[in-house]
C-alpha positions in Angstrom: 205.7 56.9 -102.3 205.3 53.6 -104.5 207.7 51.1 -106.3 206.7 52.5 -109.4 207.8 55.5 -111.2 206.4 58.8 -110.4 204.7 60.1 -113.8 203.5 63.5 -112.2 205.4 66.4 -110.2 204.6 66.3 -106.5 203.9 69.9 -106.7 202.4 71.7 -103.8 199.6 73.9 -105.3 198.4 76.2 -102.7 194.3 76.0 -103.9 191.6 74.6 -101.9 192.8 75.8 -98.8 190.6 74.7 -96.0 189.5 76.4 -92.5 189.8 74.0 -90.3 189.5 75.9 -86.8 190.1 79.4 -85.6 193.7 81.1 -87.4 194.0 77.1 -88.3 194.5 76.6 -92.5 195.5 73.2 -94.1 197.1 73.2 -98.0 195.7 70.2 -99.0 197.4 67.2 -101.1 194.5 67.1 -102.9 195.5 63.1 -103.1 198.5 63.9 -105.4 201.3 61.4 -104.8 204.3 62.9 -102.5 202.2 65.7 -101.5 201.8 66.2 -97.6 198.8 67.9 -96.1 200.2 71.4 -94.5 199.3 72.9 -91.6 199.8 76.5 -90.6 198.5 77.5 -87.2 198.4 80.8 -86.0 198.4 82.8 -82.7 198.8 86.5 -81.5 202.4 86.6 -82.0 203.3 83.7 -84.2 202.6 81.3 -86.6 203.7 77.4 -87.0 203.9 75.8 -90.7 203.7 71.8 -90.4 205.6 70.2 -93.3 207.2 71.6 -95.8 206.5 70.0 -99.3 209.3 68.0 -101.2 212.1 70.3 -102.0 212.9 74.0 -101.7 210.4 75.3 -104.7 207.7 74.3 -103.0 208.9 75.2 -99.6 209.6 78.0 -101.3 205.5 78.2 -102.3 204.7 77.2 -98.3 206.9 79.7 -96.9 205.2 82.9 -99.1 201.9 81.7 -98.1 202.5 81.3 -94.3 204.4 84.9 -94.3 201.5 86.4 -95.9 199.1 84.7 -93.5 201.3 85.5 -90.7 200.9 89.2 -91.4 204.0 90.0 -89.4 203.9 87.4 -86.7 206.7 85.0 -85.9 207.0 82.2 -88.0 207.9 78.6 -86.9 208.2 75.9 -88.5 208.2 72.3 -87.9 207.9 68.7 -89.5 206.5 65.0 -88.5 209.2 63.3 -89.5 212.4 63.4 -91.9 211.5 61.8 -95.1 211.6 63.8 -98.2 208.4 65.1 -98.8 207.6 66.6 -95.2 211.0 68.1 -94.2 213.1 68.3 -97.5 212.2 72.2 -98.4 213.2 73.1 -94.3 216.2 75.2 -96.2 213.8 77.9 -97.6 212.8 78.5 -94.5 216.1 79.3 -92.7 216.6 82.9 -91.4 212.5 83.0 -91.7 211.1 80.5 -89.3 212.2 78.7 -86.4 212.7 74.8 -87.2 211.7 72.8 -84.1 211.9 68.8 -83.9 212.3 65.8 -81.8 215.6 64.8 -81.3 215.2 60.9 -83.0 214.0 63.3 -86.0 216.6 65.7 -86.0 219.4 62.4 -85.8 217.3 60.7 -88.8 217.9 63.5 -91.0 221.6 64.0 -90.1 222.1 60.2 -90.4 219.6 59.0 -93.1 218.8 61.9 -94.8 221.4 61.9 -98.1 220.5 58.1 -99.0 217.3 59.1 -98.8 217.4 62.3 -101.0 220.0 59.6 -103.2 216.9 57.0 -103.4 214.0 59.4 -104.1 215.9 61.0 -107.1 215.5 57.4 -108.3 211.7 57.6 -108.5 212.0 59.6 -111.3 212.2 62.9 -113.6 209.5 64.7 -111.9 210.8 63.8 -108.6 214.1 64.5 -109.0 213.1 68.3 -110.5 212.1 68.5 -107.5 215.1 67.4 -105.1 217.2 69.7 -107.0 219.6 71.5 -105.2 217.8 70.2 -102.1 220.1 71.2 -99.3 219.6 68.9 -95.4 219.5 71.6 -92.6 220.1 71.2 -89.1 217.0 72.2 -86.7 217.2 75.4 -84.7 215.3 73.7 -81.2 215.7 70.0 -80.8 213.9 68.2 -78.0 213.7 65.2 -76.2 209.9 64.1 -75.4 207.3 66.8 -75.6 207.7 70.5 -76.3 205.1 73.4 -75.7 205.1 76.1 -78.3 203.5 79.1 -77.5 202.1 81.0 -80.3 200.4 83.7 -78.2 196.8 82.8 -76.8 197.8 79.1 -78.0 199.8 76.6 -77.2 200.7 73.8 -79.4 202.2 70.7 -78.4 205.0 69.1 -80.4 205.2 64.9 -79.3 208.1 62.8 -80.3 205.9 59.0 -80.8 208.7 56.8 -80.5 210.0 54.3 -83.2 206.7 53.4 -85.8 206.5 54.6 -89.4 210.2 56.1 -88.4 212.3 56.5 -85.7 211.7 60.2 -85.1 207.6 60.3 -85.5 205.9 63.6 -84.3 202.6 64.3 -84.0 201.2 67.8 -83.5 198.3 68.9 -81.5 196.1 71.6 -81.2 194.1 71.7 -77.8 192.2 74.4 -78.5 190.7 73.5 -81.1 191.0 69.5 -80.7 193.0 68.9 -83.7 195.7 66.5 -84.7 198.4 66.4 -87.1 199.9 63.0 -87.7 202.4 62.8 -90.8 202.7 59.8 -91.7 201.2 57.5 -88.8 197.9 58.2 -90.5 196.6 58.1 -94.0 193.1 58.4 -94.9 191.9 56.1 -97.7 195.3 54.7 -98.3 197.6 51.6 -96.5 200.0 52.6 -94.4 203.3 53.3 -95.6 205.7 50.7 -94.2 209.1 52.0 -95.3 210.9 48.7 -95.3 214.0 48.7 -97.3 216.3 45.9 -95.8 218.9 45.8 -95.6 219.1 49.7 -96.1 215.9 50.8 -93.6 214.4 48.4 -91.2 213.8 51.7 -88.6 209.6 50.9 -89.1 208.0 49.1 -86.3 204.7 47.4 -87.2 204.6 46.7 -83.1 205.5 49.8 -82.0 202.6 51.5 -84.4 200.3 49.8 -83.5 200.9 51.0 -79.4 201.0 54.5 -81.0 197.7 54.2 -82.6 196.3 53.0 -79.4 197.2 55.7 -77.4 196.0 58.4 -80.5 193.0 57.0 -80.3 192.2 57.6 -76.5 193.5 61.3 -77.6 189.8 61.6 -79.0 190.8 64.4 -81.6 187.9 66.4 -83.3 189.9 66.4 -86.4 192.3 64.8 -87.6 194.9 66.2 -90.6 196.7 62.4 -91.8 200.4 63.0 -94.1 198.3 62.1 -97.0 194.5 61.6 -97.3 191.6 63.6 -96.4 191.0 65.7 -93.6 189.1 62.9 -91.2 187.7 62.6 -87.9 188.9 60.7 -85.4 187.5 57.5 -86.4 190.5 57.7 -89.1 192.8 56.6 -86.0 190.6 53.4 -85.4 190.4 52.7 -89.0 194.3 52.8 -88.9 194.8 50.7 -85.7 192.3 48.0 -86.9 194.3 47.9 -89.9 197.5 47.5 -88.2 195.8 45.0 -86.0 194.4 42.9 -88.8 197.8 42.9 -90.9 199.8 41.8 -87.8 197.3 38.9 -86.8 196.9 37.4 -90.5 200.4 37.8 -91.1 201.5 35.6 -87.7 198.8 33.3 -88.0 200.5 32.2 -91.4 204.2 32.6 -90.2 203.1 30.5 -87.4 202.0 27.7 -90.0 205.5 28.0 -91.5 204.2 29.0 -94.8 206.6 30.1 -97.4 207.2 34.2 -97.7 205.6 34.5 -101.0 202.4 32.8 -100.1 202.1 35.2 -97.0 202.1 38.1 -99.2 199.8 36.7 -101.3 197.1 35.6 -99.5 197.5 38.7 -96.8 197.2 41.1 -99.6 194.2 39.2 -100.8 192.4 39.4 -97.5 193.3 43.3 -97.3 191.9 44.7 -100.3 189.0 42.3 -99.8 188.8 44.2 -96.8 189.3 47.8 -98.1 189.1 47.5 -102.0 189.0 51.7 -102.2 192.2 51.9 -100.6 195.2 53.0 -102.3 198.3 52.0 -101.8 198.3 48.2 -101.7 202.3 47.9 -102.8 202.4 48.8 -99.3 200.5 45.4 -97.6 203.7 43.7 -98.9 206.1 45.6 -97.0 203.7 45.9 -93.9 203.7 41.8 -94.0 208.0 41.6 -94.4 208.4 44.3 -91.4 205.8 42.1 -89.1 207.5 38.8 -90.0 211.0 40.2 -89.1 209.2 41.3 -86.0 207.6 38.0 -85.3 207.9 36.7 -81.6 
């Protein structure tokens, strides 16, 4: 998601599907903006799908792949947070899968989903086309802090992380495989996405995000599946933590000196690009500065 209209279709392609561990595959986003990495995690009697893709047509393709992959096993669906490319295809799974999310994410979906649907439709005709016919659904199972999903011979852990990228961020851990799905708490090769849109949406918290990243780093997974970008190792968690801490420090030292906001943004953005010249999503640096200025002690 950027401030510029999208010029390509945010389409999930069931290609380059990657085996990450035993009975665990990822449909990669292939570097396409507004397409998430999608997980399909199997156990003896059930299969969990993580993320839907944007809109019902993308989700129908994901469901068809998951159904074939499951070979008769029961289907579950979970989403890492409520944003459209991650969760706005859930209607395709109605009656086919049990949809499980944390309580804060369910509230986000109900309270803010309609507004995000309208906002994303304004990102261009390609996005609007994928969102045509979207119906926001109510999850089947809602938990508070943590939920252990038994797939048969494999337990998958769903954990609400609290307010960070959104109020309802959730990570999905597959302990026996050492795999962590982060959603947009982590992007690989991209500046962190701050959905900082005052006065309409100010739920993102840079300070809480840093705390969450410290906790995730401490878990030491073998494989990290970010919301967007390449499947990575644990180092990507430290990279995001370090970026967010530097963004906070450089923003706050300038805020303390009473610089004009325009100067703070310009100087911090230049510094971050110098530090990470190959990272995408440079527009998000300014949003992060705005968020952290608002959280300045």
